[in-house]
C-alpha positions in Angstrom: 146.4 -46.1 99.3 147.0 -49.7 100.4 144.2 -51.7 102.0 144.2 -52.2 105.8 145.5 -55.8 106.1 145.1 -58.6 103.6 142.1 -58.9 101.3 140.4 -62.2 100.5 138.5 -63.6 97.6 134.8 -63.0 97.8 134.0 -66.7 97.4 136.3 -67.5 100.4 134.6 -64.8 102.5 131.2 -66.3 101.8 132.4 -69.8 102.6 134.1 -68.6 105.8 130.8 -67.2 107.0 129.3 -70.8 106.6 132.2 -72.4 108.5 130.6 -72.0 112.0 127.5 -73.8 110.8 129.5 -76.8 109.6 131.8 -76.8 112.7 128.8 -77.3 114.9 127.8 -80.5 113.0 128.7 -83.8 114.8 130.4 -85.1 111.7 131.4 -82.5 109.1 133.5 -85.0 107.1 135.7 -84.0 104.3 133.6 -80.9 103.6 134.0 -79.5 107.1 137.8 -80.2 107.1 138.2 -78.5 103.7 136.2 -75.5 104.8 138.0 -75.2 108.2 141.3 -75.0 106.4 139.9 -72.3 104.0 138.4 -70.2 106.8 141.3 -70.4 109.3 143.4 -67.5 107.8 140.3 -65.4 107.5 139.3 -65.9 111.2 142.9 -65.3 112.4 142.6 -61.7 111.2 140.1 -61.1 113.9 138.2 -58.7 111.8 134.4 -58.6 111.4 132.9 -60.0 108.2 131.5 -56.6 107.1 135.0 -55.0 107.4 136.6 -57.9 105.4 133.8 -57.6 102.8 134.2 -53.9 102.5 138.0 -54.3 102.0 137.5 -57.0 99.4 135.1 -54.8 97.4 137.3 -51.7 97.7 140.5 -53.5 96.8 139.4 -56.7 95.0 141.6 -59.6 94.1 142.2 -60.1 90.4 139.6 -62.8 90.1 137.0 -60.5 91.7 137.8 -57.2 89.9 135.0 -57.6 87.3 132.4 -58.5 89.9 133.4 -55.7 92.2 133.2 -53.2 89.4 129.8 -54.6 88.4 128.5 -54.4 92.0 129.3 -50.6 92.0 127.8 -50.1 88.6 124.6 -52.0 89.4 124.3 -50.9 93.0 124.4 -54.4 94.4 124.0 -55.0 98.1 127.1 -56.6 99.8 125.2 -59.8 100.3 124.1 -59.9 96.6 127.7 -59.6 95.6 128.6 -62.5 97.9 125.7 -64.5 96.5 127.0 -64.0 92.9 130.5 -64.9 93.9 129.3 -68.1 95.6 126.9 -69.1 92.8 129.5 -68.5 90.2 132.1 -70.6 92.1 129.8 -73.6 92.0 130.2 -73.7 88.2 134.0 -74.4 88.3 134.8 -75.7 91.8 133.7 -79.1 93.0 134.3 -78.6 96.7 132.3 -75.4 96.8 129.2 -77.3 95.6 129.8 -80.2 98.0 130.1 -77.8 101.0 126.9 -76.0 100.0 125.1 -79.3 99.6 126.1 -80.4 103.1 125.3 -77.0 104.6 121.8 -77.1 103.1 121.0 -80.6 104.2 118.4 -82.1 104.2 117.3 -80.0 101.2 120.5 -80.8 99.4 121.5 -79.1 96.2 124.9 -77.7 95.4 123.7 -74.2 94.5 123.0 -71.7 97.3 119.4 -71.2 98.3 117.8 -67.8 99.1 117.2 -69.0 102.6 120.9 -69.9 103.2 122.0 -66.5 101.8 119.4 -64.7 104.0 121.0 -66.5 107.0 124.4 -65.2 106.0 123.1 -61.7 106.0 122.6 -62.0 109.8 126.4 -62.0 110.2 126.4 -58.5 108.6 125.3 -55.2 110.3 121.5 -54.6 110.4 121.7 -52.2 107.4 123.0 -54.9 105.2 120.6 -57.7 106.2 118.0 -58.9 103.7 115.2 -61.5 103.5 115.0 -64.3 101.0 112.0 -62.5 99.3 114.0 -59.2 99.1 117.0 -61.0 97.6 114.7 -62.7 95.0 113.6 -59.2 93.8 116.9 -57.4 94.2 119.1 -55.7 91.5 121.2 -58.8 90.9 118.2 -60.8 89.9 116.6 -57.9 88.0 119.7 -57.5 85.7 120.0 -61.2 85.2 123.2 -61.6 87.1 121.4 -64.1 89.4 118.7 -66.5 88.2 116.2 -67.8 90.8 115.4 -71.5 90.0 112.5 -73.8 91.0 109.6 -71.3 90.9 107.2 -73.7 92.5 109.3 -74.1 95.7 108.9 -71.9 98.8 111.1 -68.8 98.5 113.8 -69.7 101.0 114.2 -73.1 99.4 114.8 -71.8 95.9 118.4 -72.0 94.7 120.1 -69.3 92.7 122.5 -69.6 89.8 124.7 -67.4 87.7 124.2 -68.2 83.9 127.3 -70.1 82.8 128.4 -67.6 80.2 128.2 -64.9 82.9 130.1 -67.0 85.3 132.9 -67.5 82.8 132.8 -63.8 81.8 133.4 -62.8 85.4 136.6 -64.7 85.1 137.5 -63.0 81.7 136.5 -66.0 79.6 134.3 -65.4 76.5 131.9 -68.3 75.9 129.0 -67.7 73.5 125.6 -66.9 74.9 122.9 -69.4 73.9 121.3 -68.5 70.6 124.3 -66.6 69.3 127.8 -66.8 68.1 131.0 -64.7 67.8 132.3 -66.1 64.6 130.8 -67.7 61.4 132.0 -68.4 57.9 135.0 -66.4 56.8 134.0 -62.9 55.8 134.7 -61.4 52.4 137.2 -58.5 52.0 135.3 -55.3 51.9 136.2 -52.4 49.6 137.7 -49.2 51.1 134.6 -47.1 50.7 132.6 -49.6 52.9 135.4 -49.7 55.5 135.4 -45.9 55.6 131.7 -45.8 56.0 131.9 -48.3 58.8 134.3 -46.1 60.6 132.1 -43.1 60.2 129.0 -44.9 61.6 131.1 -46.3 64.4 132.1 -42.7 65.4 128.4 -41.7 65.3 127.2 -44.4 67.7 130.2 -44.7 69.9 129.4 -44.7 73.7 125.7 -44.0 73.0 122.6 -46.1 73.3 122.1 -45.9 69.5 120.9 -48.5 67.0 122.5 -48.8 63.6 120.3 -50.7 61.1 122.6 -52.3 58.6 120.7 -53.3 55.4 122.3 -55.7 53.0 121.2 -58.0 50.2 124.0 -60.4 51.1 124.1 -61.6 54.7 127.8 -62.5 54.4 128.6 -58.9 53.4 126.3 -57.6 56.1 128.2 -59.6 58.7 131.5 -58.4 57.4 130.3 -54.8 57.6 129.1 -55.4 61.2 132.6 -56.7 62.0 134.1 -53.6 60.5 131.9 -51.4 62.7 132.8 -53.4 65.8 136.5 -53.2 64.9 136.3 -49.4 64.6 134.6 -49.4 68.1 137.4 -51.7 69.3 134.8 -54.3 70.3 134.0 -57.8 69.2 130.6 -58.4 67.5 128.2 -60.9 68.9 125.6 -62.2 66.4 122.2 -63.4 67.6 118.7 -64.1 66.4 117.2 -64.9 69.7 115.3 -62.4 72.0 117.4 -61.0 74.7 117.5 -63.3 77.7 118.0 -62.1 81.3 121.7 -61.3 81.9 122.6 -60.7 78.3 123.1 -57.0 78.7 125.4 -57.6 81.7 127.3 -60.2 79.8 127.8 -57.9 76.8 129.2 -55.2 79.1 131.6 -57.6 80.9 133.2 -58.7 77.6 132.9 -55.4 75.7 130.8 -57.0 73.0 128.8 -55.2 70.3 125.4 -57.0 69.9 124.3 -57.6 66.3 120.7 -58.8 65.9 119.9 -60.7 62.7 116.3 -59.9 61.6 114.6 -60.9 58.4 111.6 -58.6 57.6 108.9 -59.0 55.0 107.5 -56.2 52.8 105.5 -53.7 54.7 106.4 -55.4 58.0 107.2 -53.1 61.0 109.0 -54.4 64.0 110.8 -53.0 66.9 114.5 -53.8 67.4 114.6 -56.3 70.3 115.5 -54.5 73.6 118.5 -55.5 75.6 117.8 -54.6 79.2 120.8 -53.2 81.1 122.8 -52.7 77.9 123.9 -49.1 77.7 126.1 -49.1 74.6 125.4 -49.1 70.9 124.0 -52.0 69.0 123.5 -53.1 65.4 120.5 -54.7 63.6 121.4 -56.6 60.4 118.5 -57.1 58.1 117.5 -57.3 54.4 116.2 -54.6 52.2 112.5 -55.0 53.1 110.4 -53.8 56.0 110.9 -51.1 58.6 112.4 -51.0 62.1 111.9 -48.7 65.0 114.5 -48.4 67.8 112.1 -48.3 70.7 114.5 -46.1 72.6 117.6 -44.2 71.7 118.8 -42.9 68.3 118.3 -44.8 65.1 120.6 -44.7 62.1 120.3 -46.7 58.8 123.1 -47.8 56.5 122.4 -49.6 53.3 125.4 -51.4 51.9 126.0 -50.3 48.3 127.3 -52.2 45.4 131.0 -51.4 45.1 132.0 -48.9 42.4 133.7 -50.1 39.2 137.2 -49.2 40.5 136.6 -51.2 43.7 135.1 -54.1 41.8 138.1 -54.2 39.6 140.4 -54.4 42.6 138.2 -57.1 44.2 138.4 -59.1 40.9 142.1 -58.6 40.6 142.6 -59.9 44.2 140.3 -62.9 43.5 141.8 -63.9 40.1 145.2 -62.2 39.9 144.6 -61.0 36.3 144.3 -57.2 35.8 142.8 -57.4 32.3 140.2 -59.9 33.2 139.4 -58.0 36.4 138.8 -54.8 34.3 136.4 -56.7 31.9 134.4 -58.3 34.7 134.2 -55.1 36.8 132.8 -53.1 33.8 130.1 -55.7 32.9 129.0 -57.2 36.2 127.4 -55.5 39.3 128.4 -57.8 42.1 129.4 -57.4 45.7 132.5 -58.4 47.5 131.1 -61.7 48.8 129.9 -62.8 45.3 133.2 -61.8 43.6 135.3 -63.7 46.2 133.1 -66.8 45.8 133.2 -66.7 42.0 136.9 -66.1 41.9 137.6 -69.1 44.1 135.2 -71.3 42.1 136.7 -70.2 38.8 140.2 -71.1 39.9 139.1 -74.5 40.8 137.2 -74.9 37.5 140.3 -73.9 35.5 142.4 -76.3 37.5 139.9 -79.1 37.0 140.3 -78.5 33.2 144.1 -78.5 33.5 144.5 -74.8 32.9 146.9 -72.7 34.9 145.2 -69.4 34.3 141.6 -68.4 34.6 139.7 -67.2 31.5 136.5 -65.2 31.2 134.7 -68.4 30.1 135.7 -70.1 33.4 134.1 -67.3 35.4 130.9 -67.5 33.3 130.8 -71.2 33.5 130.9 -71.3 37.4 128.4 -68.4 37.5 125.9 -70.3 35.4 126.0 -73.2 38.0 124.2 -70.9 40.4 126.3 -72.1 43.3 125.9 -69.9 46.4 123.0 -67.9 45.1 120.5 -69.3 47.7 117.7 -69.3 45.0 117.2 -73.0 44.6 114.3 -73.2 47.0 112.4 -70.5 45.2 113.3 -70.9 41.5 114.6 -73.5 39.1 118.1 -73.2 37.7 118.4 -73.5 33.9 122.2 -74.0 33.6 122.4 -75.2 30.0 124.1 -72.6 27.7 122.2 -71.4 24.6 124.6 -70.7 21.7 123.9 -68.3 18.9 123.2 -71.1 16.5 120.4 -72.4 18.6 118.4 -69.2 18.3 116.7 -68.9 15.0 115.1 -65.5 14.7 114.3 -62.8 12.1 116.8 -60.0 11.7 114.5 -57.5 13.4 114.0 -59.8 16.4 117.7 -60.6 16.6 118.5 -56.8 16.5 116.0 -56.2 19.3 117.6 -58.9 21.5 121.1 -57.4 20.7 119.8 -54.1 22.0 118.5 -55.7 25.2 121.9 -57.4 25.6 123.7 -54.1 25.2 121.4 -52.4 27.8 122.2 -55.2 30.3 125.9 -54.8 29.8 125.9 -51.0 30.1 123.3 -50.7 32.9 125.9 -49.8 35.5 126.6 -46.0 35.2 124.3 -45.6 32.2 123.0 -42.3 33.6 126.4 -40.8 34.1 126.9 -37.7 31.9 123.2 -37.3 31.3 120.9 -34.6 32.6 119.6 -34.3 36.2 116.2 -35.7 35.2 117.8 -38.9 33.8 120.0 -39.3 36.8 117.2 -38.8 39.4 116.1 -42.1 40.8 118.0 -44.1 38.2 118.0 -47.8 38.9 120.5 -50.0 37.1 118.0 -52.8 37.0 116.7 -54.1 33.6 113.1 -55.3 33.1 112.2 -56.9 29.8 109.0 -58.4 28.5 109.0 -61.1 25.7 105.5 -61.8 24.4 104.1 -63.9 21.6 102.5 -67.3 20.9 103.7 -70.4 22.7 106.8 -72.1 21.3 108.2 -69.0 19.5 111.5 -69.0 21.5 110.9 -66.6 24.4 112.4 -68.9 27.0 115.2 -69.8 24.7 115.9 -66.2 24.2 116.2 -65.7 27.9 118.7 -68.5 28.1 120.7 -66.9 25.2 120.7 -63.6 27.1 122.0 -65.3 30.3 124.6 -67.2 28.3 126.0 -64.0 26.7 126.0 -62.2 30.0 127.6 -65.0 31.9 124.9 -65.1 34.5 122.9 -67.9 36.1 119.4 -68.1 34.8 116.6 -69.0 37.3 113.0 -69.7 36.2 110.7 -68.6 39.1 108.7 -71.5 40.5 105.3 -69.9 41.1 104.3 -72.9 43.3 107.2 -72.3 45.6 106.7 -68.5 45.7 102.9 -68.4 46.1 101.3 -69.1 49.4 97.7 -69.2 50.7 98.7 -67.3 53.9 98.4 -63.5 53.8 101.7 -61.8 53.2 103.8 -64.9 52.7 103.8 -64.5 48.9 105.3 -61.1 49.2 107.9 -62.3 51.7 108.9 -65.1 49.3 109.2 -62.7 46.4 111.2 -60.2 48.5 113.6 -63.0 49.5 113.8 -64.1 45.9 114.5 -60.6 44.5 117.0 -59.7 47.3 119.0 -62.9 46.7 118.9 -62.4 42.9 120.3 -58.9 43.4 123.1 -60.1 45.6 124.2 -62.8 43.2 123.4 -61.0 40.0 121.2 -63.8 38.8 118.9 -63.4 35.8 115.3 -64.1 36.8 112.8 -65.5 34.3 109.1 -65.2 35.1 107.5 -67.7 32.6 103.8 -67.1 32.1 104.2 -63.8 33.9 100.5 -62.9 33.8 100.0 -65.4 36.7 101.8 -62.9 39.0 101.6 -59.6 37.0 98.0 -59.9 35.9 95.6 -57.0 35.7 94.2 -55.6 39.0 90.5 -56.1 39.4 87.7 -54.3 41.2 87.7 -55.4 44.9 84.6 -57.6 45.5 86.0 -59.7 48.3 89.1 -60.3 50.4 90.7 -62.5 47.7 90.6 -59.6 45.2 92.1 -57.3 47.8 95.0 -59.6 48.5 95.6 -60.3 44.9 95.8 -56.6 44.1 98.2 -56.1 47.0 100.5 -58.7 45.6 100.4 -57.0 42.2 101.1 -53.6 43.8 104.1 -54.9 45.6 105.6 -56.5 42.5 105.1 -53.4 40.5 106.8 -51.2 43.1 109.6 -53.7 43.9 110.6 -54.4 40.3 110.9 -50.6 39.7 113.7 -50.6 42.3 115.1 -54.0 41.4 118.8 -53.8 40.9 119.2 -56.9 38.7 117.9 -58.3 35.4 114.4 -59.8 35.1 112.8 -61.2 32.0 109.0 -61.8 31.8 107.3 -64.0 29.2 103.7 -64.2 28.3 101.5 -65.5 25.5 99.3 -62.4 25.6 100.6 -59.0 26.5 97.0 -57.8 27.0 96.7 -59.9 30.2 99.4 -57.8 32.0 98.5 -54.9 34.2 98.7 -51.6 32.2 100.7 -49.9 34.9 103.5 -52.4 34.3 104.2 -51.1 30.8 106.0 -47.9 31.8 108.2 -49.9 34.2 109.6 -52.0 31.3 112.9 -51.2 29.7 112.2 -53.5 26.7 109.1 -55.0 25.1 109.9 -57.5 22.4 107.3 -59.4 20.4 108.0 -62.9 19.2 105.6 -63.6 16.3 105.0 -66.9 14.7 107.9 -67.7 12.4 107.6 -67.0 8.7 108.4 -69.7 6.1 112.1 -68.8 5.8 112.5 -68.8 9.6 110.7 -72.2 9.7 113.1 -73.6 7.2 116.0 -72.4 9.4 114.3 -73.9 12.4 114.0 -77.3 10.6 117.6 -77.2 9.6 118.8 -76.2 13.1 116.9 -79.0 14.7 117.5 -81.8 12.2 121.3 -81.5 12.0 123.1 -83.8 9.6 121.7 -87.2 10.3 118.6 -87.1 8.1 117.7 -88.2 4.5 115.5 -85.3 3.5 116.2 -83.5 0.3 116.3 -79.6 0.3 113.1 -79.5 -1.7 111.3 -81.5 1.0 112.6 -79.1 3.7 111.3 -76.3 1.6 107.9 -77.9 1.4 107.8 -78.5 5.1 108.7 -74.9 5.8 106.1 -73.6 3.4 103.1 -75.8 4.2 103.5 -76.5 8.0 102.7 -73.5 10.0 104.5 -74.5 13.1 106.4 -72.7 15.9 109.9 -73.5 16.9 108.6 -75.5 19.9 106.4 -77.6 17.8 109.2 -78.3 15.2 111.4 -79.4 18.2 108.7 -81.8 19.3 108.4 -83.3 15.8 112.1 -83.8 15.3 112.6 -85.4 18.8 109.7 -87.8 18.2 111.1 -88.8 14.7 114.5 -89.3 16.3 113.1 -91.9 18.6 111.8 -93.9 15.6 115.1 -93.5 13.8 117.0 -94.8 16.9 114.7 -97.8 17.2 115.4 -98.7 13.5 119.1 -98.1 13.9 119.4 -95.6 11.0 119.1 -92.0 9.9 116.1 -89.9 10.4 113.8 -90.6 7.4 111.1 -88.8 5.7 108.5 -91.4 6.8 109.5 -91.1 10.4 109.3 -87.3 10.2 105.9 -87.4 8.6 104.5 -89.8 11.2 105.8 -87.5 14.0 104.4 -84.5 12.2 100.9 -86.2 12.0 101.0 -86.8 15.7 101.9 -83.1 16.4 98.9 -82.0 14.3 96.6 -84.4 16.1 97.7 -83.1 19.5 97.0 -79.5 18.5 93.7 -80.4 16.9 94.6 -78.8 13.5 93.9 -80.3 10.0 96.7 -81.9 8.0 98.2 -79.2 5.7 96.9 -79.4 2.1 99.5 -80.3 -0.5 101.6 -82.3 1.9 101.6 -86.1 1.4 100.1 -87.8 4.5 102.0 -90.8 6.1 100.5 -94.2 5.5 97.3 -94.8 7.5 96.8 -91.1 8.1 93.6 -89.4 6.8 94.1 -86.3 4.8 92.5 -84.2 7.6 92.9 -84.9 11.3 89.9 -84.5 13.4 90.3 -82.2 16.4 91.2 -83.8 19.7 88.0 -84.3 21.8 
């Protein structure tokens, strides 16, 4: 059914209702002339303002279609609809602002005031008339479509505005809401299983006020999964960390956007998903693996992004590197997500190109992985990027066999429970937790570096100063962030002097004991579900909490080296540039009961003297450095070993 006569834009109708006021002014100027030209065709219809307004809302012009639909949905009064049209027009039309400023003289201001709008309502039938105070508390203000400014001014003098993103959305233009964004960094390609799950969850929450909590160790993968859900809903995602401001719900509906809240929770933290007033559709909350969320209202679903299966990882590696054989090897030995695989693939190609190779090899992937680029761990742990070759690790056969077993466990951790009984498969976690214990300097940290080198993983030594905090709960939050990022990037974590964090729980005598025990409890529980590889070292196993023992997959003791191992250590550290005879090396190994770390100190100190004298490392320089090492440790000079000149046969302990 066609409308009775022509329809006009809502803004033009509102301005035409102001025309009489400006016509009465002695000098309307350019504003009055412009307004008279705009109002003339409206006046010539001879129809009452309320009839023209009813027709404009029933059969809106294209530029008013969204506002008219919103007015019906939110039950806006006719004057409220005109107020929105007028306030929105000010944002993109200069003359509308000038006319309003002139009409509101001497108050001035290019935005319509509540008093001016209340005056316009007198041109409508009595049922549609409103006061300034009623307009300030009406549905348009309540839903955020209109914002009342200048709270301290009298009500009639307060101007109203339409938030700029809403003003643009009414015209069909999508501009980001403050505190959020549509797009970010390029998302990684997700495997088919994740895309299928995204479609399933989208069907579950479609056209419902439901909340989908998306838990991901990698924020990049989480954002990509949120986009997949939005795509399945035929909507565009809008990512935000800010609380919902007035008008956000209306803006989301106008642009058919799917809100995605980014929330980072700590261990044991319970928060409610931020409400979005006047938003009636589904929403997503993207968060990490810790904490708990409650929806507040509506249904709540949770989706935890899994690590892709081996077949999917193989396809992701093939897509990243273009090498089927290499992709198969990497997929079988590394548990990494889509974002990490894409990043490593790109970096490995650049690495190979920098070394003038046209194809990528396994060594290239391992080399870029050890740099730790993109892990996000640098603020909480120290990267140890130097590779440790087999020759640098001097161990007994038994100890080397134990480390080889740990290496095999790390390589086969993915799918290790497949084919086993139901008791072995229940609650299986592919994480590997190893404890290396023994005296200081026996090679525990070096062994962790060797393990990371063989696995091709970045090695991070946890910085206890960066992780620990005097504020309650902050230490747990830092550890949760550390472990989640290590899982996402498959970094090997090294807790040196682990008893500082994993020490025995004590009887609770004060608040400090209670909080220390809470930290230990959290670590014990979290490491049991940790999906990565963690190595702990300590000088004394007895200092660790007894409940930690059953959570360990490997416990390896590093004893002080025997004479044959000490000789191998001297040889490995001295290299070729020395003048010692084999018999002298034998004597050092037999008589000097030193660890590998102490032997390293002696050789480096002797090398300084050799460099100063411009020659090889001599026996005299080595004995002088050896005497200094014994002095530092407060131990007597070994009997049967010639002392260097000026050195007494027995060194007194350091005071």
